VOLODREN-953076 format. One record per residue (C-alpha): x, y negated, z; residue in three letters. Coordinates in Angstrom, 3 decimals. Each point is the difference from the previous one (the first is absolute). Example, Ala and Ser with C-alpha at 12.3 -4.5 7.8 and 13.67 -1.06 7.14 Angstrom:
<recs>
X:12.300&Y:4.500&Z:7.800&rest:Ala
X:1.370&Y:-3.440&Z:-0.660&rest:Ser
</recs>
This chain:
<recs>
X:0.000&Y:0.000&Z:0.000&rest:Unk
X:1.334&Y:-3.413&Z:-0.927&rest:Unk
X:0.507&Y:-2.675&Z:2.640&rest:Unk
X:-2.215&Y:-3.060&Z:0.118&rest:Unk
X:2.900&Y:-2.004&Z:-1.382&rest:Unk
X:0.367&Y:2.320&Z:-2.979&rest:Unk
X:-3.731&Y:-0.127&Z:-0.682&rest:Unk
X:0.090&Y:-3.785&Z:0.162&rest:Unk
X:2.863&Y:-0.139&Z:-2.497&rest:Unk
X:-1.864&Y:2.351&Z:-2.369&rest:Unk
X:-3.116&Y:-2.162&Z:0.149&rest:Unk
X:2.071&Y:-3.120&Z:-0.668&rest:Unk
X:1.505&Y:1.712&Z:-3.062&rest:Unk
X:-3.481&Y:0.910&Z:-1.267&rest:Unk
X:-1.260&Y:-3.538&Z:0.461&rest:Unk
X:3.043&Y:-1.406&Z:-1.788&rest:Unk
X:-0.645&Y:2.346&Z:-2.921&rest:Unk
X:-3.662&Y:-1.066&Z:-0.062&rest:Unk
X:1.030&Y:-3.658&Z:0.005&rest:Unk
X:2.291&Y:0.674&Z:-2.967&rest:Unk
X:-2.815&Y:1.755&Z:-1.874&rest:Unk
X:-2.382&Y:-2.897&Z:0.627&rest:Unk
X:2.693&Y:-2.345&Z:-1.264&rest:Unk
X:0.188&Y:2.047&Z:-3.192&rest:Unk
X:-3.776&Y:-0.278&Z:-0.425&rest:Unk
X:0.187&Y:-3.755&Z:0.557&rest:Unk
X:2.573&Y:-0.303&Z:-2.793&rest:Unk
X:-2.089&Y:1.818&Z:-2.629&rest:Unk
X:-0.798&Y:-2.033&Z:-3.141&rest:Unk
X:-3.267&Y:-1.923&Z:0.001&rest:Unk
X:-0.789&Y:0.485&Z:-3.679&rest:Unk
X:-3.703&Y:0.683&Z:-0.757&rest:Unk
X:-1.067&Y:3.671&Z:-0.008&rest:Unk
X:-2.119&Y:1.433&Z:-2.812&rest:Unk
X:-2.809&Y:1.401&Z:2.190&rest:Unk
X:-0.414&Y:-3.297&Z:1.844&rest:Unk
X:1.829&Y:1.209&Z:3.101&rest:Unk
X:-2.562&Y:2.406&Z:1.451&rest:Unk
X:2.641&Y:1.879&Z:1.997&rest:Unk
X:1.419&Y:-3.275&Z:1.293&rest:Unk
X:-3.233&Y:-0.724&Z:1.853&rest:Unk
X:0.513&Y:3.259&Z:1.902&rest:Unk
X:3.588&Y:-1.041&Z:0.746&rest:Unk
X:-1.162&Y:-3.366&Z:1.336&rest:Unk
X:-2.538&Y:1.719&Z:2.254&rest:Unk
X:2.540&Y:2.527&Z:1.279&rest:Unk
X:2.641&Y:-2.651&Z:0.642&rest:Unk
X:-2.572&Y:-2.008&Z:1.950&rest:Unk
X:-0.695&Y:3.038&Z:2.181&rest:Unk
X:3.733&Y:0.428&Z:0.415&rest:Unk
X:0.172&Y:-3.437&Z:1.648&rest:Unk
X:-2.146&Y:1.237&Z:2.885&rest:Unk
X:1.852&Y:3.303&Z:0.339&rest:Unk
X:3.358&Y:-1.819&Z:0.095&rest:Unk
X:-1.306&Y:-2.326&Z:2.724&rest:Unk
X:-1.173&Y:2.986&Z:2.071&rest:Unk
X:3.353&Y:1.745&Z:-0.392&rest:Unk
X:1.761&Y:-3.181&Z:1.099&rest:Unk
X:-2.316&Y:-0.175&Z:3.023&rest:Unk
X:1.061&Y:3.507&Z:1.036&rest:Unk
X:3.665&Y:-0.928&Z:-0.306&rest:Unk
X:-0.534&Y:-3.150&Z:2.086&rest:Unk
X:-1.838&Y:1.814&Z:2.815&rest:Unk
X:2.668&Y:2.709&Z:0.127&rest:Unk
X:2.788&Y:-2.582&Z:0.010&rest:Unk
X:-1.684&Y:-1.976&Z:2.788&rest:Unk
X:-0.390&Y:3.084&Z:2.189&rest:Unk
X:3.658&Y:0.882&Z:-0.561&rest:Unk
X:1.115&Y:-3.516&Z:0.933&rest:Unk
X:-2.138&Y:-0.027&Z:3.149&rest:Unk
X:1.591&Y:3.271&Z:1.110&rest:Unk
X:3.475&Y:-1.464&Z:-0.521&rest:Unk
X:-0.918&Y:-3.162&Z:1.880&rest:Unk
X:-1.503&Y:2.035&Z:2.848&rest:Unk
X:3.330&Y:1.807&Z:0.305&rest:Unk
X:1.755&Y:-3.395&Z:0.122&rest:Unk
X:-2.350&Y:-1.088&Z:2.787&rest:Unk
X:0.802&Y:3.191&Z:1.952&rest:Unk
X:3.708&Y:-0.733&Z:-0.439&rest:Unk
X:-0.430&Y:-3.564&Z:1.272&rest:Unk
X:0.885&Y:-1.491&Z:-3.401&rest:Unk
X:-3.359&Y:-1.581&Z:-0.782&rest:Unk
X:-2.681&Y:-1.904&Z:1.881&rest:Unk
X:-3.191&Y:2.138&Z:0.037&rest:Unk
X:-1.978&Y:-3.050&Z:-1.121&rest:Unk
X:1.974&Y:-0.019&Z:-3.255&rest:Unk
X:-1.080&Y:3.487&Z:-1.113&rest:Unk
X:-1.506&Y:-0.278&Z:-3.469&rest:Unk
X:1.778&Y:-3.234&Z:-0.842&rest:Unk
X:1.833&Y:-0.074&Z:-3.324&rest:Unk
X:-1.966&Y:2.863&Z:-1.599&rest:Unk
X:-2.220&Y:-2.224&Z:-2.106&rest:Unk
X:3.073&Y:-2.059&Z:-0.872&rest:Unk
X:1.760&Y:3.044&Z:-1.466&rest:Unk
X:-3.112&Y:1.007&Z:-1.943&rest:Unk
X:-0.230&Y:-3.543&Z:-1.346&rest:Unk
X:3.622&Y:0.060&Z:-1.151&rest:Unk
X:-0.480&Y:3.363&Z:-1.737&rest:Unk
X:-3.181&Y:-1.197&Z:-1.738&rest:Unk
X:1.401&Y:-3.466&Z:-0.809&rest:Unk
X:-2.749&Y:-1.722&Z:1.993&rest:Unk
X:-0.050&Y:-2.088&Z:3.160&rest:Unk
X:0.136&Y:1.706&Z:3.420&rest:Unk
X:-3.553&Y:-1.173&Z:0.649&rest:Unk
X:-1.212&Y:1.828&Z:-3.112&rest:Unk
X:2.135&Y:3.023&Z:0.913&rest:Unk
X:-1.606&Y:0.185&Z:3.463&rest:Unk
X:-3.470&Y:-0.467&Z:-1.457&rest:Unk
X:0.529&Y:2.836&Z:-2.467&rest:Unk
X:1.210&Y:2.245&Z:2.812&rest:Unk
X:-3.098&Y:-0.853&Z:2.045&rest:Unk
X:-2.247&Y:0.859&Z:-2.940&rest:Unk
X:1.829&Y:3.289&Z:-0.538&rest:Unk
X:-0.390&Y:0.984&Z:3.664&rest:Unk
X:-3.730&Y:-0.732&Z:0.114&rest:Unk
X:-0.660&Y:1.869&Z:-3.243&rest:Unk
X:1.941&Y:3.016&Z:1.254&rest:Unk
X:-1.573&Y:0.085&Z:3.460&rest:Unk
X:-3.577&Y:-1.255&Z:-0.382&rest:Unk
X:-1.033&Y:-0.193&Z:-3.657&rest:Unk
X:0.740&Y:3.383&Z:-1.638&rest:Unk
X:-2.796&Y:-0.294&Z:-2.582&rest:Unk
X:1.132&Y:-3.427&Z:-1.204&rest:Unk
X:3.597&Y:1.185&Z:-0.006&rest:Unk
X:-1.013&Y:3.061&Z:-2.045&rest:Unk
X:-1.619&Y:-2.266&Z:-2.593&rest:Unk
X:3.213&Y:-2.000&Z:-0.162&rest:Unk
X:2.164&Y:3.130&Z:-0.331&rest:Unk
X:-2.174&Y:1.155&Z:-2.899&rest:Unk
X:0.260&Y:-3.440&Z:-1.598&rest:Unk
X:-3.772&Y:-0.469&Z:0.134&rest:Unk
X:0.196&Y:-3.328&Z:1.850&rest:Unk
X:2.605&Y:-2.756&Z:-0.040&rest:Unk
X:2.516&Y:-0.849&Z:2.698&rest:Unk
X:-1.755&Y:-3.358&Z:0.356&rest:Unk
X:-3.324&Y:1.659&Z:0.837&rest:Unk
X:1.651&Y:2.361&Z:2.503&rest:Unk
X:1.591&Y:-3.000&Z:1.714&rest:Unk
X:-3.393&Y:-1.726&Z:-0.003&rest:Unk
X:-1.559&Y:2.957&Z:1.853&rest:Unk
X:2.747&Y:-0.184&Z:2.620&rest:Unk
X:-0.469&Y:-3.745&Z:0.414&rest:Unk
X:-3.802&Y:0.208&Z:0.297&rest:Unk
X:0.206&Y:2.718&Z:2.671&rest:Unk
X:2.858&Y:-1.501&Z:2.020&rest:Unk
X:-2.344&Y:-0.952&Z:2.874&rest:Unk
X:-1.418&Y:3.515&Z:0.370&rest:Unk
X:1.055&Y:2.760&Z:2.360&rest:Unk
X:1.641&Y:3.019&Z:-1.710&rest:Unk
X:-3.160&Y:2.134&Z:0.255&rest:Unk
X:-2.090&Y:-2.817&Z:-1.491&rest:Unk
X:2.501&Y:-0.420&Z:-2.814&rest:Unk
X:-0.255&Y:3.724&Z:-0.736&rest:Unk
X:-3.788&Y:-0.351&Z:-0.158&rest:Unk
X:0.367&Y:-2.763&Z:-2.598&rest:Unk
X:2.347&Y:2.310&Z:-1.888&rest:Unk
X:-2.626&Y:2.760&Z:-0.071&rest:Unk
X:-2.718&Y:-2.392&Z:-1.183&rest:Unk
X:2.235&Y:-1.291&Z:-2.803&rest:Unk
X:0.513&Y:3.576&Z:-1.223&rest:Unk
X:-3.465&Y:-0.089&Z:-1.564&rest:Unk
X:0.006&Y:-3.666&Z:-1.015&rest:Unk
X:1.581&Y:0.549&Z:-3.413&rest:Unk
X:2.709&Y:-2.633&Z:0.427&rest:Unk
X:1.955&Y:1.293&Z:-2.989&rest:Unk
X:-2.926&Y:-0.801&Z:-2.317&rest:Unk
X:-0.517&Y:-3.550&Z:1.263&rest:Unk
X:1.582&Y:-3.234&Z:-1.139&rest:Unk
X:2.333&Y:-1.818&Z:2.358&rest:Unk
X:-2.540&Y:-2.462&Z:1.353&rest:Unk
X:-2.713&Y:2.647&Z:0.414&rest:Unk
X:2.407&Y:2.397&Z:1.747&rest:Unk
X:1.168&Y:-2.688&Z:2.418&rest:Unk
X:-3.613&Y:-0.842&Z:0.827&rest:Unk
X:-0.726&Y:3.693&Z:0.643&rest:Unk
X:2.880&Y:0.221&Z:2.444&rest:Unk
X:-1.115&Y:-3.138&Z:1.877&rest:Unk
X:-3.597&Y:1.246&Z:0.209&rest:Unk
X:1.089&Y:3.402&Z:1.315&rest:Unk
X:2.312&Y:-1.492&Z:2.631&rest:Unk
X:-2.803&Y:-2.314&Z:1.135&rest:Unk
X:-2.500&Y:2.849&Z:0.316&rest:Unk
X:2.363&Y:2.055&Z:2.157&rest:Unk
X:0.557&Y:-2.784&Z:2.546&rest:Unk
X:-2.159&Y:-3.077&Z:-0.544&rest:Unk
X:0.950&Y:-1.683&Z:3.280&rest:Unk
X:3.685&Y:0.585&Z:-0.622&rest:Unk
X:-0.255&Y:-1.416&Z:-3.510&rest:Unk
X:-1.636&Y:-3.175&Z:1.289&rest:Unk
X:2.620&Y:-0.365&Z:2.743&rest:Unk
X:2.688&Y:0.493&Z:-2.616&rest:Unk
X:-1.388&Y:-2.962&Z:-1.945&rest:Unk
X:0.044&Y:-2.137&Z:3.118&rest:Unk
X:3.560&Y:1.026&Z:0.829&rest:Unk
X:1.181&Y:-0.781&Z:-3.542&rest:Unk
X:-0.765&Y:-3.661&Z:0.593&rest:Unk
X:3.006&Y:-0.136&Z:2.302&rest:Unk
X:2.214&Y:0.688&Z:-3.034&rest:Unk
X:-0.934&Y:-3.237&Z:-1.786&rest:Unk
X:3.026&Y:-1.649&Z:-1.575&rest:Unk
X:1.316&Y:-2.080&Z:-2.876&rest:Unk
X:2.765&Y:1.264&Z:-2.283&rest:Unk
X:2.011&Y:-1.358&Z:-2.922&rest:Unk
X:1.363&Y:2.015&Z:-2.898&rest:Unk
X:1.952&Y:-1.160&Z:-3.062&rest:Unk
X:-1.769&Y:0.253&Z:-3.345&rest:Unk
X:1.250&Y:-0.195&Z:-3.603&rest:Unk
X:0.633&Y:-3.297&Z:-1.792&rest:Unk
X:1.085&Y:-2.057&Z:3.040&rest:Unk
X:-3.306&Y:0.646&Z:1.788&rest:Unk
X:-0.860&Y:1.521&Z:3.375&rest:Unk
X:-2.964&Y:1.801&Z:1.567&rest:Unk
X:-1.218&Y:-1.400&Z:3.324&rest:Unk
X:-2.552&Y:2.412&Z:1.447&rest:Unk
X:-2.004&Y:0.120&Z:3.207&rest:Unk
X:-1.355&Y:3.152&Z:1.628&rest:Unk
X:-3.037&Y:-1.468&Z:1.744&rest:Unk
X:-3.304&Y:1.134&Z:1.491&rest:Unk
X:-2.407&Y:0.188&Z:-2.897&rest:Unk
X:-2.211&Y:-2.909&Z:1.081&rest:Unk
X:3.057&Y:-2.264&Z:0.397&rest:Unk
X:1.347&Y:0.966&Z:-3.409&rest:Unk
X:-3.367&Y:-0.692&Z:-1.624&rest:Unk
X:-0.267&Y:-3.339&Z:1.791&rest:Unk
X:3.488&Y:-1.067&Z:-1.123&rest:Unk
X:-0.491&Y:0.740&Z:-3.680&rest:Unk
X:-3.502&Y:-1.513&Z:0.054&rest:Unk
X:1.292&Y:-3.274&Z:1.504&rest:Unk
X:2.835&Y:-0.229&Z:-2.531&rest:Unk
X:-2.317&Y:0.647&Z:-2.931&rest:Unk
X:-2.619&Y:-2.439&Z:1.278&rest:Unk
X:2.641&Y:-2.738&Z:0.222&rest:Unk
X:1.231&Y:0.804&Z:-3.520&rest:Unk
X:-3.556&Y:-0.062&Z:-1.400&rest:Unk
X:-0.540&Y:-3.380&Z:1.647&rest:Unk
X:3.086&Y:-1.508&Z:-1.658&rest:Unk
X:-1.039&Y:1.395&Z:-3.378&rest:Unk
X:-3.545&Y:-1.331&Z:0.398&rest:Unk
X:1.212&Y:-3.544&Z:0.815&rest:Unk
X:2.632&Y:-0.020&Z:-2.738&rest:Unk
X:2.908&Y:-0.105&Z:2.458&rest:Unk
X:1.572&Y:3.282&Z:-1.098&rest:Unk
X:2.253&Y:-1.581&Z:-2.592&rest:Unk
X:1.327&Y:2.609&Z:-2.383&rest:Unk
X:0.012&Y:2.749&Z:2.660&rest:Unk
X:-2.084&Y:3.147&Z:-0.258&rest:Unk
X:-2.203&Y:1.252&Z:2.828&rest:Unk
X:2.574&Y:2.621&Z:1.015&rest:Unk
X:2.789&Y:-2.578&Z:-0.008&rest:Unk
X:-2.021&Y:-2.314&Z:2.252&rest:Unk
X:-0.726&Y:2.885&Z:2.398&rest:Unk
X:3.721&Y:0.841&Z:0.188&rest:Unk
X:1.035&Y:-3.642&Z:0.496&rest:Unk
X:-2.627&Y:-0.529&Z:2.692&rest:Unk
X:1.201&Y:3.072&Z:1.888&rest:Unk
X:3.550&Y:-1.410&Z:0.136&rest:Unk
X:-1.181&Y:-3.479&Z:0.977&rest:Unk
X:-2.254&Y:1.194&Z:2.812&rest:Unk
X:2.580&Y:2.371&Z:1.482&rest:Unk
X:2.968&Y:-2.387&Z:-0.150&rest:Unk
X:-1.847&Y:-3.270&Z:0.568&rest:Unk
X:1.660&Y:-1.498&Z:-3.078&rest:Unk
X:-1.748&Y:-2.570&Z:-2.146&rest:Unk
X:0.657&Y:2.037&Z:-3.132&rest:Unk
X:1.066&Y:3.616&Z:-0.503&rest:Unk
X:3.260&Y:-0.939&Z:-1.728&rest:Unk
X:1.356&Y:-2.050&Z:2.931&rest:Unk
X:1.701&Y:2.961&Z:1.649&rest:Unk
X:3.146&Y:-0.141&Z:2.090&rest:Unk
X:2.671&Y:1.819&Z:-1.995&rest:Unk
X:3.198&Y:1.650&Z:1.160&rest:Unk
X:1.910&Y:0.922&Z:-3.129&rest:Unk
X:3.117&Y:2.150&Z:-0.169&rest:Unk
X:2.004&Y:-1.011&Z:-3.082&rest:Unk
X:2.446&Y:2.724&Z:-0.984&rest:Unk
X:2.818&Y:-0.971&Z:-2.331&rest:Unk
X:3.182&Y:1.779&Z:-1.089&rest:Unk
X:3.208&Y:-1.359&Z:1.456&rest:Unk
X:1.370&Y:-0.704&Z:-3.475&rest:Unk
X:-3.000&Y:-2.258&Z:-0.707&rest:Unk
X:0.636&Y:-2.339&Z:2.922&rest:Unk
X:1.652&Y:-2.588&Z:-2.223&rest:Unk
X:-2.917&Y:-0.049&Z:-2.447&rest:Unk
X:-2.755&Y:-2.228&Z:1.428&rest:Unk
X:-2.273&Y:0.836&Z:-2.938&rest:Unk
X:0.273&Y:3.765&Z:0.547&rest:Unk
X:-3.353&Y:1.764&Z:-0.481&rest:Unk
X:0.124&Y:2.193&Z:3.116&rest:Unk
X:-2.573&Y:2.464&Z:1.306&rest:Unk
X:-1.619&Y:-0.595&Z:3.368&rest:Unk
X:-1.850&Y:1.906&Z:2.658&rest:Unk
X:-3.019&Y:-1.164&Z:1.962&rest:Unk
X:0.119&Y:1.188&Z:3.605&rest:Unk
X:-2.473&Y:2.816&Z:0.538&rest:Unk
X:-0.785&Y:0.501&Z:-3.678&rest:Unk
X:2.993&Y:0.792&Z:-2.170&rest:Unk
X:1.767&Y:-1.296&Z:-3.124&rest:Unk
X:-1.549&Y:-2.826&Z:-1.997&rest:Unk
X:0.939&Y:-1.336&Z:-3.456&rest:Unk
X:1.899&Y:-3.266&Z:0.027&rest:Unk
X:-2.799&Y:-1.870&Z:-1.785&rest:Unk
X:-2.579&Y:1.129&Z:2.580&rest:Unk
X:2.319&Y:-1.132&Z:2.815&rest:Unk
X:0.294&Y:-3.405&Z:-1.631&rest:Unk
X:-3.796&Y:-0.227&Z:-0.236&rest:Unk
X:-0.402&Y:0.804&Z:3.706&rest:Unk
X:2.552&Y:-2.570&Z:1.090&rest:Unk
X:-1.419&Y:-2.642&Z:-2.326&rest:Unk
X:-3.685&Y:0.390&Z:0.881&rest:Unk
X:-0.123&Y:0.645&Z:3.741&rest:Unk
X:-0.615&Y:-2.892&Z:2.365&rest:Unk
X:0.940&Y:2.172&Z:2.968&rest:Unk
X:3.365&Y:0.241&Z:1.730&rest:Unk
X:2.683&Y:1.579&Z:-2.187&rest:Unk
X:3.066&Y:1.727&Z:1.403&rest:Unk
X:2.613&Y:1.664&Z:-2.119&rest:Unk
X:3.082&Y:2.021&Z:0.691&rest:Unk
X:2.717&Y:0.718&Z:-2.551&rest:Unk
X:1.435&Y:3.533&Z:0.117&rest:Unk
X:3.112&Y:1.242&Z:-1.761&rest:Unk
X:-0.112&Y:3.263&Z:-1.926&rest:Unk
X:2.767&Y:2.209&Z:-1.350&rest:Unk
X:0.229&Y:-0.683&Z:-3.758&rest:Unk
X:0.074&Y:3.700&Z:-0.893&rest:Unk
X:-2.395&Y:1.700&Z:2.444&rest:Unk
X:-2.275&Y:-2.930&Z:0.812&rest:Unk
X:0.165&Y:0.850&Z:3.726&rest:Unk
X:0.057&Y:-2.725&Z:2.655&rest:Unk
X:3.511&Y:-0.787&Z:1.237&rest:Unk
X:-0.523&Y:-3.338&Z:1.798&rest:Unk
X:-2.065&Y:-3.134&Z:0.218&rest:Unk
X:-0.676&Y:-3.415&Z:1.422&rest:Unk
X:-2.942&Y:-1.373&Z:1.957&rest:Unk
X:-2.050&Y:-2.939&Z:-1.231&rest:Unk
X:-2.702&Y:0.356&Z:2.652&rest:Unk
X:-0.453&Y:-2.502&Z:2.771&rest:Unk
X:0.887&Y:2.651&Z:2.557&rest:Unk
X:2.833&Y:2.516&Z:-0.249&rest:Unk
X:-1.733&Y:3.174&Z:1.153&rest:Unk
X:2.600&Y:2.693&Z:-0.508&rest:Unk
X:1.325&Y:0.206&Z:-3.527&rest:Unk
X:1.292&Y:3.566&Z:0.382&rest:Unk
X:-3.469&Y:1.327&Z:0.843&rest:Unk
X:-1.444&Y:-1.970&Z:-2.917&rest:Unk
X:2.605&Y:1.374&Z:-2.417&rest:Unk
X:-0.831&Y:3.554&Z:1.053&rest:Unk
X:-3.730&Y:-0.672&Z:-0.460&rest:Unk
X:0.526&Y:-1.461&Z:-3.469&rest:Unk
X:2.472&Y:2.662&Z:-1.118&rest:Unk
X:-2.463&Y:2.699&Z:1.111&rest:Unk
X:-2.986&Y:-1.926&Z:-1.438&rest:Unk
X:-1.683&Y:-0.150&Z:3.413&rest:Unk
X:-0.641&Y:3.754&Z:-0.038&rest:Unk
X:1.357&Y:2.914&Z:2.033&rest:Unk
X:3.081&Y:1.441&Z:-1.679&rest:Unk
X:-0.734&Y:3.630&Z:0.862&rest:Unk
X:-0.669&Y:1.642&Z:-3.382&rest:Unk
X:-3.644&Y:-0.111&Z:-1.180&rest:Unk
X:-1.229&Y:-1.823&Z:3.114&rest:Unk
X:-0.722&Y:-3.578&Z:-1.052&rest:Unk
X:-1.480&Y:-1.103&Z:3.346&rest:Unk
X:0.726&Y:-3.598&Z:1.079&rest:Unk
X:3.296&Y:-0.585&Z:1.795&rest:Unk
X:-0.431&Y:-0.228&Z:3.758&rest:Unk
X:3.608&Y:0.635&Z:1.092&rest:Unk
X:3.444&Y:-0.797&Z:-1.399&rest:Unk
X:1.844&Y:3.120&Z:0.967&rest:Unk
X:3.629&Y:1.145&Z:0.195&rest:Unk
X:0.424&Y:2.786&Z:-2.555&rest:Unk
X:2.820&Y:1.376&Z:2.080&rest:Unk
X:-1.124&Y:-0.360&Z:3.631&rest:Unk
X:1.569&Y:-2.936&Z:1.773&rest:Unk
X:1.030&Y:2.272&Z:2.886&rest:Unk
X:2.033&Y:1.971&Z:-2.553&rest:Unk
X:1.736&Y:-3.120&Z:-1.268&rest:Unk
X:-2.417&Y:-0.958&Z:-2.771&rest:Unk
X:0.683&Y:-3.558&Z:-1.193&rest:Unk
X:-2.545&Y:-2.799&Z:0.270&rest:Unk
X:0.410&Y:-1.079&Z:-3.601&rest:Unk
X:-1.925&Y:-0.265&Z:-3.250&rest:Unk
X:1.460&Y:3.289&Z:-1.215&rest:Unk
X:-0.416&Y:1.737&Z:3.343&rest:Unk
X:-3.674&Y:-0.839&Z:0.471&rest:Unk
X:-3.282&Y:0.722&Z:-1.699&rest:Unk
X:-3.684&Y:-0.779&Z:0.403&rest:Unk
X:-2.163&Y:2.634&Z:1.701&rest:Unk
X:-3.617&Y:0.470&Z:0.967&rest:Unk
X:-0.752&Y:0.935&Z:3.613&rest:Unk
X:-0.552&Y:3.661&Z:-0.835&rest:Unk
X:3.313&Y:0.531&Z:-1.764&rest:Unk
X:1.883&Y:-1.935&Z:2.634&rest:Unk
X:-1.313&Y:2.553&Z:2.502&rest:Unk
X:0.347&Y:3.149&Z:-2.090&rest:Unk
X:3.691&Y:-0.671&Z:-0.707&rest:Unk
X:0.645&Y:0.612&Z:3.693&rest:Unk
X:-1.392&Y:3.549&Z:-0.236&rest:Unk
X:2.513&Y:2.893&Z:0.059&rest:Unk
X:1.339&Y:0.950&Z:-3.416&rest:Unk
X:-0.612&Y:-3.331&Z:-1.772&rest:Unk
X:3.118&Y:-1.667&Z:-1.423&rest:Unk
X:0.525&Y:-3.182&Z:-2.045&rest:Unk
X:3.146&Y:-1.342&Z:-1.610&rest:Unk
X:0.978&Y:-2.865&Z:-2.284&rest:Unk
X:1.221&Y:1.179&Z:-3.403&rest:Unk
X:0.551&Y:-3.515&Z:-1.420&rest:Unk
X:-0.167&Y:-3.247&Z:1.953&rest:Unk
X:-1.365&Y:-1.910&Z:-2.999&rest:Unk
X:2.837&Y:-2.514&Z:-0.114&rest:Unk
X:1.862&Y:1.667&Z:-2.862&rest:Unk
X:-1.091&Y:1.329&Z:-3.369&rest:Unk
X:-2.687&Y:2.295&Z:1.456&rest:Unk
X:-3.315&Y:-0.874&Z:1.671&rest:Unk
X:-0.406&Y:0.461&Z:3.731&rest:Unk
X:-0.526&Y:3.755&Z:0.347&rest:Unk
X:-1.014&Y:2.057&Z:3.033&rest:Unk
X:-0.203&Y:3.787&Z:0.274&rest:Unk
X:-2.548&Y:1.631&Z:2.319&rest:Unk
X:0.475&Y:3.595&Z:1.172&rest:Unk
X:-3.001&Y:1.717&Z:1.614&rest:Unk
X:0.096&Y:2.767&Z:2.649&rest:Unk
X:-0.360&Y:2.616&Z:-2.754&rest:Unk
X:3.148&Y:-1.286&Z:-1.726&rest:Unk
X:-1.770&Y:-1.602&Z:-2.955&rest:Unk
X:1.460&Y:-3.310&Z:-1.150&rest:Unk
X:-1.744&Y:-3.031&Z:-1.504&rest:Unk
X:1.557&Y:-3.179&Z:-1.378&rest:Unk
X:-1.280&Y:-3.549&Z:0.250&rest:Unk
X:1.461&Y:-2.770&Z:-2.181&rest:Unk
X:-0.777&Y:-3.662&Z:0.395&rest:Unk
X:-1.550&Y:-1.505&Z:-3.100&rest:Unk
X:1.245&Y:-3.250&Z:-1.539&rest:Unk
</recs>
């Protein structure tokens, strides 16, 4: 009988071969087929089912990996090497690294996999057979998260006869919600009341120098907000005060004005990071790229428009970039207050996001890559931006980080992360 390690290696080899075969299929010519492609419809259907089966197989691997890691961490606790409160920490992070997603997404996927395996065997069976999508399986888990395990299993049994695989996405989601409500009506209502505590506002970058400001609000508040904005816009249009703005543009402008208290939406306070190559310092007409704090790169012409049109306070800081790699190597402050240029340089070099591969969470800590207690330097090359989670997980046994390039030469700032399983991941600072 082969060891678990040997079995795992054999499975990895099979999956690699399958990946190669799928790559071959993806590279087939796309010339029209004489019969109209009848067989291709069957291929499309089978490949769609394969998506669900692959997700289920990945779930099994994640649950098994998590159990193995917990056993190792329990042994470390018994040996006095780990605080018992830290058991489980870093598992979602490793899954995220392997899947090239953030640790939050890695932990969420692991949670979904555990619930499907323990409490939702029917739904999991549909996923294994490729009869439902991974999205729908995750939706079932989310809609039953407030239920006790035995209640969740009852929902699972009821969904067995609901015909989810034959329903469209919206209809299937409605079926799941209805079933969860019927199993525990009081709990479902309490869940809705509890969700109101999670209200928040978030900002995400969007294409073409835009951004998405969104609010997760109680439904009556959300309806009231959009109604007030639209009513104001309709009033301006009715009185001829809209100018050349559309209704949607007026709604957007009014939102900014009411939140910030500005007279007009364009009068924002701007902090602009202007990045220019060292060899362009002597050229005052150099067309250099810039970066708006909290958003990302902006074209030079857009930057000029912002600076020219805003009536708000404008601060700018000139940063010096290596002419070959584009990485930050120094800078000067043009703000009224000098608030720690080194921390600012790290934030700008790392684009305000955690430098652990695939994370992308906002920077909350500027961390020594090599621990300070081990002689790590407090320098631009020796530091990086981290989110809270990764600043904590790096202290777990088995995690190691080292600087490959400090970013001051011909290579971008590069950090290598080694996980407890010995897998390595590389993070390079972008220009």
